[in-house]
ZADO-1210 file (C-alpha; in nm, 4 decimals, padded with zeros to 6 digits):
<atoms>
<atom x="00.0744" y="20.0941" z="03.2505" code="UNK" pos="1"/>
<atom x="00.3559" y="19.8901" z="03.1545" code="UNK" pos="2"/>
<atom x="00.7765" y="19.9702" z="03.2101" code="UNK" pos="3"/>
<atom x="00.8085" y="20.1502" z="02.9094" code="UNK" pos="4"/>
<atom x="00.5680" y="20.3674" z="02.9049" code="UNK" pos="5"/>
<atom x="00.5918" y="20.4563" z="03.2730" code="UNK" pos="6"/>
<atom x="00.9836" y="20.5790" z="03.1679" code="UNK" pos="7"/>
<atom x="00.8635" y="20.8068" z="02.9139" code="UNK" pos="8"/>
<atom x="00.6337" y="20.9865" z="03.1258" code="UNK" pos="9"/>
<atom x="00.8955" y="20.9723" z="03.3878" code="UNK" pos="10"/>
<atom x="01.0925" y="21.1575" z="03.2164" code="UNK" pos="11"/>
<atom x="00.8147" y="21.4020" z="03.0308" code="UNK" pos="12"/>
<atom x="00.7719" y="21.5035" z="03.4359" code="UNK" pos="13"/>
<atom x="01.0948" y="21.5595" z="03.5359" code="UNK" pos="14"/>
<atom x="01.1670" y="21.7428" z="03.2408" code="UNK" pos="15"/>
<atom x="00.8720" y="21.9648" z="03.3536" code="UNK" pos="16"/>
<atom x="00.8929" y="22.0440" z="03.6578" code="UNK" pos="17"/>
<atom x="01.2852" y="22.1722" z="03.5143" code="UNK" pos="18"/>
<atom x="01.0920" y="22.3694" z="03.2878" code="UNK" pos="19"/>
<atom x="00.9345" y="22.5251" z="03.5541" code="UNK" pos="20"/>
<atom x="01.2154" y="22.5949" z="03.8881" code="UNK" pos="21"/>
<atom x="01.4084" y="22.7146" z="03.6599" code="UNK" pos="22"/>
<atom x="01.1389" y="22.9856" z="03.5516" code="UNK" pos="23"/>
<atom x="01.0474" y="23.0832" z="03.8677" code="UNK" pos="24"/>
<atom x="01.4587" y="23.1228" z="03.9424" code="UNK" pos="25"/>
<atom x="01.6171" y="22.8396" z="04.1288" code="UNK" pos="26"/>
<atom x="01.9213" y="22.8650" z="03.8914" code="UNK" pos="27"/>
<atom x="01.8930" y="23.2142" z="03.9107" code="UNK" pos="28"/>
<atom x="01.8918" y="23.2225" z="04.2721" code="UNK" pos="29"/>
<atom x="01.5487" y="23.4288" z="04.3162" code="UNK" pos="30"/>
<atom x="01.4150" y="23.2269" z="04.5496" code="UNK" pos="31"/>
<atom x="01.2743" y="23.4196" z="04.8077" code="UNK" pos="32"/>
<atom x="00.9321" y="23.4921" z="04.6356" code="UNK" pos="33"/>
<atom x="00.8664" y="23.0597" z="04.6938" code="UNK" pos="34"/>
<atom x="00.9869" y="23.0578" z="04.9728" code="UNK" pos="35"/>
<atom x="00.7792" y="23.3648" z="05.1124" code="UNK" pos="36"/>
<atom x="00.4101" y="23.3443" z="05.1207" code="UNK" pos="37"/>
<atom x="00.3225" y="23.6981" z="05.2938" code="UNK" pos="38"/>
<atom x="00.5057" y="23.9571" z="05.0703" code="UNK" pos="39"/>
<atom x="00.2944" y="24.1983" z="04.8698" code="UNK" pos="40"/>
<atom x="00.2181" y="24.1371" z="04.5204" code="UNK" pos="41"/>
<atom x="00.3430" y="24.4515" z="04.3091" code="UNK" pos="42"/>
<atom x="00.0166" y="24.4735" z="04.1602" code="UNK" pos="43"/>
<atom x="-00.1417" y="24.5817" z="04.4837" code="UNK" pos="44"/>
<atom x="00.1414" y="24.8341" z="04.5253" code="UNK" pos="45"/>
<atom x="00.1166" y="25.0019" z="04.1596" code="UNK" pos="46"/>
<atom x="-00.2951" y="25.0260" z="04.3210" code="UNK" pos="47"/>
<atom x="-00.2114" y="25.1746" z="04.6402" code="UNK" pos="48"/>
<atom x="-00.0334" y="25.4209" z="04.4785" code="UNK" pos="49"/>
<atom x="-00.2438" y="25.5119" z="04.2674" code="UNK" pos="50"/>
<atom x="-00.5686" y="25.5666" z="04.4543" code="UNK" pos="51"/>
<atom x="-00.4081" y="25.6775" z="04.8119" code="UNK" pos="52"/>
<atom x="-00.6657" y="25.6692" z="05.0962" code="UNK" pos="53"/>
<atom x="-00.5801" y="26.0210" z="05.1869" code="UNK" pos="54"/>
<atom x="-00.9782" y="26.1630" z="05.2525" code="UNK" pos="55"/>
<atom x="-01.0136" y="26.5023" z="05.4995" code="UNK" pos="56"/>
<atom x="-01.3134" y="26.3308" z="05.6349" code="UNK" pos="57"/>
<atom x="-01.4244" y="26.0066" z="05.7270" code="UNK" pos="58"/>
<atom x="-01.7737" y="25.8634" z="05.6617" code="UNK" pos="59"/>
<atom x="-02.0627" y="26.0438" z="05.8912" code="UNK" pos="60"/>
<atom x="-02.2406" y="25.8913" z="06.2054" code="UNK" pos="61"/>
<atom x="-02.3444" y="26.2425" z="06.3410" code="UNK" pos="62"/>
<atom x="-02.6519" y="26.4844" z="06.3668" code="UNK" pos="63"/>
<atom x="-02.6917" y="26.7617" z="06.1808" code="UNK" pos="64"/>
<atom x="-02.8664" y="27.0906" z="06.1987" code="UNK" pos="65"/>
<atom x="-03.0313" y="27.2503" z="05.9358" code="UNK" pos="66"/>
<atom x="-03.1751" y="27.5591" z="05.8794" code="UNK" pos="67"/>
<atom x="-03.5386" y="27.7162" z="05.7467" code="UNK" pos="68"/>
<atom x="-03.5859" y="27.8271" z="05.4563" code="UNK" pos="69"/>
<atom x="-03.3007" y="27.6097" z="05.2782" code="UNK" pos="70"/>
<atom x="-03.0158" y="27.4358" z="05.3962" code="UNK" pos="71"/>
<atom x="-02.7291" y="27.1439" z="05.2981" code="UNK" pos="72"/>
<atom x="-02.4741" y="26.9779" z="05.3834" code="UNK" pos="73"/>
<atom x="-02.2502" y="26.9056" z="05.1626" code="UNK" pos="74"/>
<atom x="-01.9177" y="26.6520" z="05.2563" code="UNK" pos="75"/>
<atom x="-01.6243" y="26.7427" z="04.9314" code="UNK" pos="76"/>
<atom x="-01.3652" y="26.4367" z="05.0116" code="UNK" pos="77"/>
<atom x="-01.5616" y="26.1539" z="05.1076" code="UNK" pos="78"/>
<atom x="-01.2860" y="25.8758" z="05.0216" code="UNK" pos="79"/>
<atom x="-01.5056" y="25.5561" z="04.8509" code="UNK" pos="80"/>
<atom x="-01.3317" y="25.2057" z="04.7636" code="UNK" pos="81"/>
<atom x="-01.4319" y="25.0229" z="04.4292" code="UNK" pos="82"/>
<atom x="-01.6934" y="24.9207" z="04.2761" code="UNK" pos="83"/>
<atom x="-01.8894" y="24.8359" z="04.7023" code="UNK" pos="84"/>
<atom x="-02.2255" y="24.8896" z="04.7935" code="UNK" pos="85"/>
<atom x="-02.2138" y="25.2219" z="05.0749" code="UNK" pos="86"/>
<atom x="-02.4899" y="25.2325" z="05.2588" code="UNK" pos="87"/>
<atom x="-02.6470" y="25.6279" z="05.3535" code="UNK" pos="88"/>
<atom x="-02.8801" y="25.6346" z="05.6641" code="UNK" pos="89"/>
<atom x="-03.1106" y="25.9254" z="05.7069" code="UNK" pos="90"/>
<atom x="-03.3410" y="25.9813" z="06.0407" code="UNK" pos="91"/>
<atom x="-03.5291" y="26.2502" z="06.1973" code="UNK" pos="92"/>
<atom x="-03.4420" y="26.2868" z="06.5353" code="UNK" pos="93"/>
<atom x="-03.6771" y="26.6350" z="06.5471" code="UNK" pos="94"/>
<atom x="-04.0818" y="26.6518" z="06.5504" code="UNK" pos="95"/>
<atom x="-04.0857" y="26.8205" z="06.2760" code="UNK" pos="96"/>
<atom x="-04.1463" y="26.7492" z="05.8757" code="UNK" pos="97"/>
<atom x="-03.9156" y="26.8188" z="05.5529" code="UNK" pos="98"/>
<atom x="-04.1001" y="26.9687" z="05.1968" code="UNK" pos="99"/>
<atom x="-03.7755" y="26.8596" z="05.0091" code="UNK" pos="100"/>
<atom x="-03.4399" y="26.6482" z="05.1339" code="UNK" pos="101"/>
<atom x="-03.2504" y="26.5514" z="04.8504" code="UNK" pos="102"/>
<atom x="-02.9412" y="26.3796" z="04.8182" code="UNK" pos="103"/>
<atom x="-02.6625" y="26.4668" z="04.5371" code="UNK" pos="104"/>
<atom x="-02.3499" y="26.2040" z="04.4458" code="UNK" pos="105"/>
<atom x="-02.0731" y="26.3604" z="04.2462" code="UNK" pos="106"/>
<atom x="-01.7831" y="26.0730" z="04.1811" code="UNK" pos="107"/>
<atom x="-01.3482" y="26.1674" z="04.1426" code="UNK" pos="108"/>
<atom x="-01.4913" y="26.2415" z="03.7826" code="UNK" pos="109"/>
<atom x="-01.7355" y="26.4679" z="03.8200" code="UNK" pos="110"/>
<atom x="-02.0235" y="26.2249" z="03.7093" code="UNK" pos="111"/>
<atom x="-02.3192" y="26.3497" z="03.9189" code="UNK" pos="112"/>
<atom x="-02.5885" y="26.1130" z="04.0758" code="UNK" pos="113"/>
<atom x="-02.9548" y="26.2026" z="04.1632" code="UNK" pos="114"/>
<atom x="-02.9975" y="25.9140" z="04.3836" code="UNK" pos="115"/>
<atom x="-03.2554" y="26.0698" z="04.7119" code="UNK" pos="116"/>
<atom x="-03.5247" y="26.3385" z="04.7337" code="UNK" pos="117"/>
<atom x="-03.8505" y="26.2425" z="04.8972" code="UNK" pos="118"/>
<atom x="-04.0639" y="26.4690" z="05.1588" code="UNK" pos="119"/>
<atom x="-03.9567" y="26.3596" z="05.5019" code="UNK" pos="120"/>
<atom x="-04.2037" y="26.3861" z="05.8461" code="UNK" pos="121"/>
<atom x="-04.2013" y="26.2531" z="06.1792" code="UNK" pos="122"/>
<atom x="-04.5018" y="26.0990" z="06.2393" code="UNK" pos="123"/>
<atom x="-04.5563" y="25.8587" z="06.1662" code="UNK" pos="124"/>
<atom x="-04.3001" y="25.6689" z="06.1747" code="UNK" pos="125"/>
<atom x="-04.2706" y="25.5272" z="05.7966" code="UNK" pos="126"/>
<atom x="-04.1903" y="25.8630" z="05.7070" code="UNK" pos="127"/>
<atom x="-03.8944" y="25.9298" z="05.9447" code="UNK" pos="128"/>
<atom x="-03.5856" y="25.7336" z="05.8182" code="UNK" pos="129"/>
<atom x="-03.5284" y="25.6269" z="05.4640" code="UNK" pos="130"/>
<atom x="-03.2145" y="25.4063" z="05.3950" code="UNK" pos="131"/>
<atom x="-03.0472" y="25.5167" z="04.9760" code="UNK" pos="132"/>
<atom x="-02.7959" y="25.2259" z="04.8211" code="UNK" pos="133"/>
<atom x="-02.4661" y="25.2941" z="04.6316" code="UNK" pos="134"/>
<atom x="-02.2454" y="25.1234" z="04.3792" code="UNK" pos="135"/>
<atom x="-01.9122" y="25.2765" z="04.2685" code="UNK" pos="136"/>
<atom x="-01.7018" y="25.2209" z="04.0039" code="UNK" pos="137"/>
<atom x="-01.3992" y="25.3890" z="04.0690" code="UNK" pos="138"/>
<atom x="-01.1805" y="25.4177" z="04.3707" code="UNK" pos="139"/>
<atom x="-01.1147" y="25.8183" z="04.5690" code="UNK" pos="140"/>
<atom x="-01.2991" y="26.0916" z="04.6806" code="UNK" pos="141"/>
<atom x="-01.6512" y="26.1945" z="04.6689" code="UNK" pos="142"/>
<atom x="-01.8694" y="26.4880" z="04.7136" code="UNK" pos="143"/>
<atom x="-02.2301" y="26.3879" z="04.8931" code="UNK" pos="144"/>
<atom x="-02.4416" y="26.6892" z="04.9022" code="UNK" pos="145"/>
<atom x="-02.7770" y="26.6477" z="05.1198" code="UNK" pos="146"/>
<atom x="-03.0047" y="26.9475" z="05.0520" code="UNK" pos="147"/>
<atom x="-03.3461" y="27.0057" z="05.2871" code="UNK" pos="148"/>
<atom x="-03.6235" y="27.2748" z="05.2157" code="UNK" pos="149"/>
<atom x="-03.8558" y="27.3224" z="05.5188" code="UNK" pos="150"/>
<atom x="-04.0099" y="27.5632" z="05.7508" code="UNK" pos="151"/>
<atom x="-03.8441" y="27.5631" z="06.0603" code="UNK" pos="152"/>
<atom x="-03.4827" y="27.3806" z="06.1706" code="UNK" pos="153"/>
<atom x="-03.4331" y="27.0067" z="06.2675" code="UNK" pos="154"/>
<atom x="-03.1657" y="26.8160" z="06.2683" code="UNK" pos="155"/>
<atom x="-03.0748" y="26.5155" z="06.0882" code="UNK" pos="156"/>
<atom x="-02.9338" y="26.1921" z="06.1896" code="UNK" pos="157"/>
<atom x="-02.6557" y="26.1123" z="05.8811" code="UNK" pos="158"/>
<atom x="-02.5330" y="25.7119" z="05.9208" code="UNK" pos="159"/>
<atom x="-02.2533" y="25.6224" z="05.6150" code="UNK" pos="160"/>
<atom x="-02.1249" y="25.2628" z="05.6746" code="UNK" pos="161"/>
<atom x="-01.9438" y="25.0322" z="05.3760" code="UNK" pos="162"/>
<atom x="-02.1380" y="24.6960" z="05.2500" code="UNK" pos="163"/>
<atom x="-02.0212" y="24.4065" z="05.0389" code="UNK" pos="164"/>
<atom x="-01.8235" y="24.4385" z="04.6645" code="UNK" pos="165"/>
<atom x="-02.1532" y="24.5128" z="04.4323" code="UNK" pos="166"/>
<atom x="-02.3691" y="24.2253" z="04.3667" code="UNK" pos="167"/>
<atom x="-02.2632" y="24.0228" z="04.6594" code="UNK" pos="168"/>
<atom x="-02.5327" y="24.0665" z="04.8547" code="UNK" pos="169"/>
<atom x="-02.7438" y="23.8881" z="04.5579" code="UNK" pos="170"/>
<atom x="-02.4929" y="23.5992" z="04.5490" code="UNK" pos="171"/>
<atom x="-02.5188" y="23.2970" z="04.6825" code="UNK" pos="172"/>
<atom x="-02.2195" y="23.2743" z="04.9175" code="UNK" pos="173"/>
<atom x="-02.0718" y="22.9227" z="04.7979" code="UNK" pos="174"/>
<atom x="-02.1254" y="23.1262" z="04.4748" code="UNK" pos="175"/>
<atom x="-01.8726" y="23.3500" z="04.5311" code="UNK" pos="176"/>
<atom x="-01.5436" y="23.1982" z="04.5222" code="UNK" pos="177"/>
<atom x="-01.6599" y="23.0392" z="04.1805" code="UNK" pos="178"/>
<atom x="-01.7269" y="23.4094" z="04.0615" code="UNK" pos="179"/>
<atom x="-01.4838" y="23.3950" z="03.7331" code="UNK" pos="180"/>
<atom x="-01.5227" y="23.8009" z="03.5842" code="UNK" pos="181"/>
<atom x="-01.6608" y="24.0512" z="03.8272" code="UNK" pos="182"/>
<atom x="-01.7573" y="24.4807" z="03.6715" code="UNK" pos="183"/>
<atom x="-01.8497" y="24.7605" z="03.7815" code="UNK" pos="184"/>
<atom x="-01.9323" y="25.0140" z="03.4806" code="UNK" pos="185"/>
<atom x="-02.0583" y="25.3919" z="03.5181" code="UNK" pos="186"/>
<atom x="-02.3102" y="25.4218" z="03.1636" code="UNK" pos="187"/>
<atom x="-02.4821" y="25.6893" z="03.0778" code="UNK" pos="188"/>
<atom x="-02.7389" y="25.6705" z="02.7660" code="UNK" pos="189"/>
<atom x="-02.6665" y="25.4147" z="02.5252" code="UNK" pos="190"/>
<atom x="-02.2881" y="25.3649" z="02.6398" code="UNK" pos="191"/>
<atom x="-02.1934" y="25.0651" z="02.4593" code="UNK" pos="192"/>
<atom x="-01.9018" y="24.8251" z="02.6777" code="UNK" pos="193"/>
<atom x="-01.7075" y="24.5675" z="02.5700" code="UNK" pos="194"/>
<atom x="-01.4868" y="24.2174" z="02.7996" code="UNK" pos="195"/>
<atom x="-01.2930" y="24.0022" z="02.7046" code="UNK" pos="196"/>
<atom x="-01.3444" y="23.6708" z="02.8455" code="UNK" pos="197"/>
<atom x="-01.1326" y="23.3066" z="02.8486" code="UNK" pos="198"/>
<atom x="-01.4500" y="23.0644" z="02.9745" code="UNK" pos="199"/>
<atom x="-01.4065" y="22.6462" z="02.9216" code="UNK" pos="200"/>
<atom x="-01.5874" y="22.4150" z="02.7192" code="UNK" pos="201"/>
<atom x="-01.8907" y="22.2092" z="02.7848" code="UNK" pos="202"/>
<atom x="-01.9633" y="22.4086" z="03.0753" code="UNK" pos="203"/>
<atom x="-02.2608" y="22.6119" z="03.2112" code="UNK" pos="204"/>
<atom x="-02.2413" y="22.9701" z="03.3357" code="UNK" pos="205"/>
<atom x="-02.3859" y="23.2216" z="03.5637" code="UNK" pos="206"/>
<atom x="-02.4727" y="23.5450" z="03.3803" code="UNK" pos="207"/>
<atom x="-02.5438" y="23.8173" z="03.6446" code="UNK" pos="208"/>
<atom x="-02.6103" y="24.2243" z="03.6258" code="UNK" pos="209"/>
<atom x="-02.7655" y="24.4085" z="03.8430" code="UNK" pos="210"/>
<atom x="-02.8359" y="24.8300" z="03.9146" code="UNK" pos="211"/>
<atom x="-02.6391" y="24.9012" z="04.2063" code="UNK" pos="212"/>
<atom x="-02.6942" y="25.3564" z="04.1899" code="UNK" pos="213"/>
<atom x="-03.0149" y="25.3637" z="04.3654" code="UNK" pos="214"/>
<atom x="-03.2052" y="25.6897" z="04.0963" code="UNK" pos="215"/>
<atom x="-03.4266" y="25.9659" z="04.2742" code="UNK" pos="216"/>
<atom x="-03.7425" y="25.8789" z="04.2631" code="UNK" pos="217"/>
<atom x="-03.8197" y="26.2866" z="04.0873" code="UNK" pos="218"/>
<atom x="-03.7268" y="26.0710" z="03.7601" code="UNK" pos="219"/>
<atom x="-03.7580" y="25.7288" z="03.5356" code="UNK" pos="220"/>
<atom x="-03.5477" y="25.4186" z="03.7587" code="UNK" pos="221"/>
<atom x="-03.6309" y="25.2229" z="03.3601" code="UNK" pos="222"/>
<atom x="-03.3849" y="25.1092" z="03.2795" code="UNK" pos="223"/>
<atom x="-03.2760" y="24.9006" z="02.9550" code="UNK" pos="224"/>
<atom x="-02.9642" y="24.6184" z="02.8593" code="UNK" pos="225"/>
<atom x="-02.8687" y="24.4347" z="02.5372" code="UNK" pos="226"/>
<atom x="-02.6657" y="24.1958" z="02.6548" code="UNK" pos="227"/>
<atom x="-02.4312" y="23.9913" z="02.3567" code="UNK" pos="228"/>
<atom x="-02.1909" y="23.6885" z="02.4025" code="UNK" pos="229"/>
<atom x="-01.9264" y="23.5781" z="02.1002" code="UNK" pos="230"/>
<atom x="-01.7940" y="23.2759" z="02.1216" code="UNK" pos="231"/>
<atom x="-01.4499" y="23.2243" z="01.9577" code="UNK" pos="232"/>
<atom x="-01.6000" y="23.1593" z="01.6010" code="UNK" pos="233"/>
<atom x="-01.6988" y="23.5035" z="01.6027" code="UNK" pos="234"/>
<atom x="-02.0784" y="23.3023" z="01.6863" code="UNK" pos="235"/>
<atom x="-02.3092" y="23.5713" z="01.8487" code="UNK" pos="236"/>
<atom x="-02.5463" y="23.4581" z="02.1149" code="UNK" pos="237"/>
<atom x="-02.8330" y="23.7043" z="02.2373" code="UNK" pos="238"/>
<atom x="-02.9356" y="23.6985" z="02.5813" code="UNK" pos="239"/>
<atom x="-03.0955" y="24.0582" z="02.6209" code="UNK" pos="240"/>
<atom x="-03.2679" y="24.2223" z="02.3040" code="UNK" pos="241"/>
<atom x="-03.3988" y="24.5201" z="02.4809" code="UNK" pos="242"/>
<atom x="-03.4574" y="24.3827" z="02.8300" code="UNK" pos="243"/>
<atom x="-03.6315" y="24.5472" z="03.1380" code="UNK" pos="244"/>
<atom x="-03.3515" y="24.5758" z="03.4944" code="UNK" pos="245"/>
<atom x="-03.4597" y="24.4981" z="03.7537" code="UNK" pos="246"/>
<atom x="-03.4469" y="24.7258" z="04.0299" code="UNK" pos="247"/>
<atom x="-03.1951" y="24.8195" z="04.2537" code="UNK" pos="248"/>
<atom x="-03.3206" y="24.5403" z="04.5357" code="UNK" pos="249"/>
<atom x="-03.3240" y="24.2637" z="04.2178" code="UNK" pos="250"/>
<atom x="-03.0757" y="24.0702" z="03.9919" code="UNK" pos="251"/>
<atom x="-03.1192" y="23.9579" z="03.6244" code="UNK" pos="252"/>
<atom x="-02.9156" y="23.6574" z="03.5720" code="UNK" pos="253"/>
<atom x="-02.9750" y="23.3767" z="03.3092" code="UNK" pos="254"/>
<atom x="-02.6991" y="23.0694" z="03.2102" code="UNK" pos="255"/>
<atom x="-02.4835" y="23.0371" z="02.9869" code="UNK" pos="256"/>
<atom x="-02.3241" y="22.6668" z="02.8896" code="UNK" pos="257"/>
<atom x="-02.0317" y="22.6939" z="02.5752" code="UNK" pos="258"/>
<atom x="-01.9179" y="22.4110" z="02.2898" code="UNK" pos="259"/>
<atom x="-01.6029" y="22.5576" z="02.2950" code="UNK" pos="260"/>
<atom x="-01.3126" y="22.6955" z="02.5478" code="UNK" pos="261"/>
<atom x="-01.1157" y="23.0166" z="02.5024" code="UNK" pos="262"/>
<atom x="-01.1538" y="23.3784" z="02.4308" code="UNK" pos="263"/>
<atom x="-01.5315" y="23.5151" z="02.4884" code="UNK" pos="264"/>
<atom x="-01.6713" y="23.8096" z="02.4553" code="UNK" pos="265"/>
<atom x="-01.9280" y="24.0090" z="02.6498" code="UNK" pos="266"/>
<atom x="-02.1306" y="24.2644" z="02.4107" code="UNK" pos="267"/>
<atom x="-02.3453" y="24.5372" z="02.6460" code="UNK" pos="268"/>
<atom x="-02.5451" y="24.8197" z="02.6207" code="UNK" pos="269"/>
<atom x="-02.7175" y="25.0391" z="02.8724" code="UNK" pos="270"/>
<atom x="-03.0512" y="25.2327" z="02.7537" code="UNK" pos="271"/>
<atom x="-03.1841" y="25.4877" z="03.0810" code="UNK" pos="272"/>
<atom x="-03.3069" y="25.8456" z="03.0964" code="UNK" pos="273"/>
<atom x="-03.0992" y="25.9672" z="03.3880" code="UNK" pos="274"/>
<atom x="-02.7690" y="26.0769" z="03.3541" code="UNK" pos="275"/>
<atom x="-02.5045" y="25.7975" z="03.5028" code="UNK" pos="276"/>
<atom x="-02.6076" y="25.4703" z="03.6636" code="UNK" pos="277"/>
<atom x="-02.4005" y="25.2154" z="03.7514" code="UNK" pos="278"/>
<atom x="-02.4231" y="24.8760" z="03.7023" code="UNK" pos="279"/>
<atom x="-02.2585" y="24.5394" z="03.7932" code="UNK" pos="280"/>
<atom x="-02.2299" y="24.2734" z="03.5754" code="UNK" pos="281"/>
<atom x="-02.0328" y="23.9545" z="03.6969" code="UNK" pos="282"/>
<atom x="-01.9789" y="23.5820" z="03.5484" code="UNK" pos="283"/>
<atom x="-01.9821" y="23.2669" z="03.7444" code="UNK" pos="284"/>
<atom x="-01.8811" y="22.9250" z="03.6360" code="UNK" pos="285"/>
<atom x="-02.1791" y="22.7066" z="03.7763" code="UNK" pos="286"/>
<atom x="-02.1087" y="22.3249" z="03.7058" code="UNK" pos="287"/>
<atom x="-01.9331" y="22.0686" z="03.4073" code="UNK" pos="288"/>
<atom x="-02.1557" y="22.0176" z="03.2317" code="UNK" pos="289"/>
<atom x="-02.0124" y="21.6389" z="02.9947" code="UNK" pos="290"/>
<atom x="-01.7410" y="21.4543" z="03.0195" code="UNK" pos="291"/>
<atom x="-01.5811" y="21.6206" z="02.6991" code="UNK" pos="292"/>
<atom x="-01.4826" y="21.2869" z="02.5140" code="UNK" pos="293"/>
<atom x="-01.3567" y="21.3524" z="02.1907" code="UNK" pos="294"/>
<atom x="-01.5468" y="21.1807" z="01.9348" code="UNK" pos="295"/>
<atom x="-01.2166" y="21.0388" z="01.7426" code="UNK" pos="296"/>
<atom x="-01.0065" y="20.9469" z="02.1134" code="UNK" pos="297"/>
<atom x="-00.9717" y="20.6226" z="02.1710" code="UNK" pos="298"/>
<atom x="-00.9830" y="20.5296" z="02.5350" code="UNK" pos="299"/>
<atom x="-00.6814" y="20.3705" z="02.5894" code="UNK" pos="300"/>
<atom x="-00.5161" y="20.6996" z="02.4786" code="UNK" pos="301"/>
<atom x="-00.7560" y="20.9343" z="02.6351" code="UNK" pos="302"/>
<atom x="-00.6429" y="20.6881" z="02.9261" code="UNK" pos="303"/>
<atom x="-00.2930" y="20.7062" z="02.8307" code="UNK" pos="304"/>
<atom x="-00.3377" y="21.0878" z="02.8286" code="UNK" pos="305"/>
<atom x="-00.5123" y="21.1381" z="03.1801" code="UNK" pos="306"/>
<atom x="-00.2945" y="20.9684" z="03.3650" code="UNK" pos="307"/>
<atom x="-00.0239" y="21.1626" z="03.2367" code="UNK" pos="308"/>
<atom x="-00.2343" y="21.5231" z="03.3265" code="UNK" pos="309"/>
<atom x="-00.3144" y="21.3936" z="03.6775" code="UNK" pos="310"/>
<atom x="00.0512" y="21.2960" z="03.7900" code="UNK" pos="311"/>
<atom x="00.1618" y="21.5961" z="03.6615" code="UNK" pos="312"/>
<atom x="-00.0929" y="21.8468" z="03.8447" code="UNK" pos="313"/>
<atom x="-00.0743" y="21.6041" z="04.1397" code="UNK" pos="314"/>
<atom x="00.3261" y="21.7398" z="04.1415" code="UNK" pos="315"/>
<atom x="00.2457" y="22.0555" z="04.1019" code="UNK" pos="316"/>
<atom x="00.0172" y="22.1409" z="04.3819" code="UNK" pos="317"/>
<atom x="00.2906" y="21.9411" z="04.5900" code="UNK" pos="318"/>
<atom x="00.5666" y="22.1538" z="04.4488" code="UNK" pos="319"/>
<atom x="00.4225" y="22.4174" z="04.4908" code="UNK" pos="320"/>
<atom x="00.3771" y="22.3662" z="04.9087" code="UNK" pos="321"/>
<atom x="00.6409" y="22.2697" z="04.9064" code="UNK" pos="322"/>
<atom x="00.9539" y="22.4202" z="05.1017" code="UNK" pos="323"/>
<atom x="01.2504" y="22.4931" z="04.7608" code="UNK" pos="324"/>
<atom x="01.4480" y="22.2509" z="04.9506" code="UNK" pos="325"/>
<atom x="01.2170" y="21.9723" z="04.9651" code="UNK" pos="326"/>
<atom x="01.1843" y="22.0090" z="04.5384" code="UNK" pos="327"/>
<atom x="01.5245" y="22.0147" z="04.5142" code="UNK" pos="328"/>
<atom x="01.5383" y="21.6487" z="04.6654" code="UNK" pos="329"/>
<atom x="01.1758" y="21.5443" z="04.4607" code="UNK" pos="330"/>
<atom x="01.3894" y="21.5957" z="04.1781" code="UNK" pos="331"/>
<atom x="01.6736" y="21.4910" z="04.2711" code="UNK" pos="332"/>
<atom x="01.5158" y="21.1544" z="04.3682" code="UNK" pos="333"/>
<atom x="01.2711" y="21.1460" z="04.0443" code="UNK" pos="334"/>
<atom x="01.5841" y="21.1183" z="03.8368" code="UNK" pos="335"/>
<atom x="01.7802" y="20.8786" z="04.0582" code="UNK" pos="336"/>
<atom x="01.4075" y="20.6644" z="03.9822" code="UNK" pos="337"/>
<atom x="01.4050" y="20.7590" z="03.5992" code="UNK" pos="338"/>
<atom x="01.7779" y="20.6650" z="03.5922" code="UNK" pos="339"/>
<atom x="01.7431" y="20.2896" z="03.7417" code="UNK" pos="340"/>
<atom x="01.4206" y="20.2428" z="03.5531" code="UNK" pos="341"/>
<atom x="01.5849" y="20.2556" z="03.2692" code="UNK" pos="342"/>
<atom x="01.9466" y="20.0771" z="03.3082" code="UNK" pos="343"/>
<atom x="01.6350" y="19.8082" z="03.4025" code="UNK" pos="344"/>
<atom x="01.4580" y="19.8895" z="03.0312" code="UNK" pos="345"/>
<atom x="01.7531" y="19.8471" z="02.8395" code="UNK" pos="346"/>
<atom x="01.9198" y="19.5245" z="03.0121" code="UNK" pos="347"/>
<atom x="01.6300" y="19.3824" z="03.0038" code="UNK" pos="348"/>
<atom x="01.6109" y="19.4404" z="02.6161" code="UNK" pos="349"/>
<atom x="01.9315" y="19.2990" z="02.6061" code="UNK" pos="350"/>
<atom x="01.8536" y="18.9901" z="02.7738" code="UNK" pos="351"/>
<atom x="01.6058" y="18.9534" z="02.5513" code="UNK" pos="352"/>
<atom x="01.8340" y="19.0237" z="02.2485" code="UNK" pos="353"/>
<atom x="02.0651" y="18.7836" z="02.3393" code="UNK" pos="354"/>
<atom x="01.7881" y="18.4914" z="02.4509" code="UNK" pos="355"/>
<atom x="01.6624" y="18.5607" z="02.1258" code="UNK" pos="356"/>
<atom x="02.0149" y="18.5534" z="01.9167" code="UNK" pos="357"/>
<atom x="02.0354" y="18.2416" z="02.0989" code="UNK" pos="358"/>
<atom x="01.7593" y="18.0412" z="02.0297" code="UNK" pos="359"/>
<atom x="01.8326" y="18.1678" z="01.6216" code="UNK" pos="360"/>
<atom x="02.1054" y="18.0113" z="01.6393" code="UNK" pos="361"/>
</atoms>
């Protein structure tokens, strides 16, 4: 790389960082954000204000008595976090049989989920206990009812705990850091949902979708879906058409490789026989498909462009981690070097012109 080329690259980098630091308030006195890594974002504050955790009840972990011939225990205000899995564990702890045990959940908007209904018996052991999963769409206060029918009084242990973020138990840990889009939506039959997502060109993505709310055995658990992706040029790609969604223990997964970068649109429609079902879906960046060399770009042009981009990225990363005093010092140092290079280049050009003029004479 010649002196002239280095000079222009250096000037470009100096101008870039002056604009970058000016944006973050170097020249307006707003340096606290860069100097303190422990600030609380406005988004976090707003979230806490909108969804205050003020439940009257903790998640249940206790034995309860149910009376014959029918009885119920209802937890009116259980606070559940957004987009998390919760597991409800029930176990008969007295030697009795139960004709009907039913669990119903109402979300903060009043939507009803019939997640469990079955008989229970103490012996054999497999009828004594059950674990029922439920993934949430929103944060807020949920109502959960446990209803029973039995010829005798009995005691039931009820335990509820929070699990991982929806789908995270079904996605490899090595891929969880590469999730670029994640959503949980409550669907009723024929509900349609769209999402905009920014994707890179020539990259393979994993498309993952799964049901996260249990469905009572008394109802049909068949859920089908249409899944389409539209690229920035308006071209549609069909992923599923009336496809069968896996049961709550599994997921549907497919790959999608991009030919262009930009704003993509995910179009999703769900078909179900129940009133409501919670569906979680995610997009995971997997791997770079090609080296993305433009056909009409020469190797020297690509090399020059990569040199500038690499220098800018390296200095950007370093500047973000440096104290503000070091960042300003770096700018002064780079500016000094740039000025020295400019003077050297100018003097060299003058000498070359003088020699040329002398030879001409």
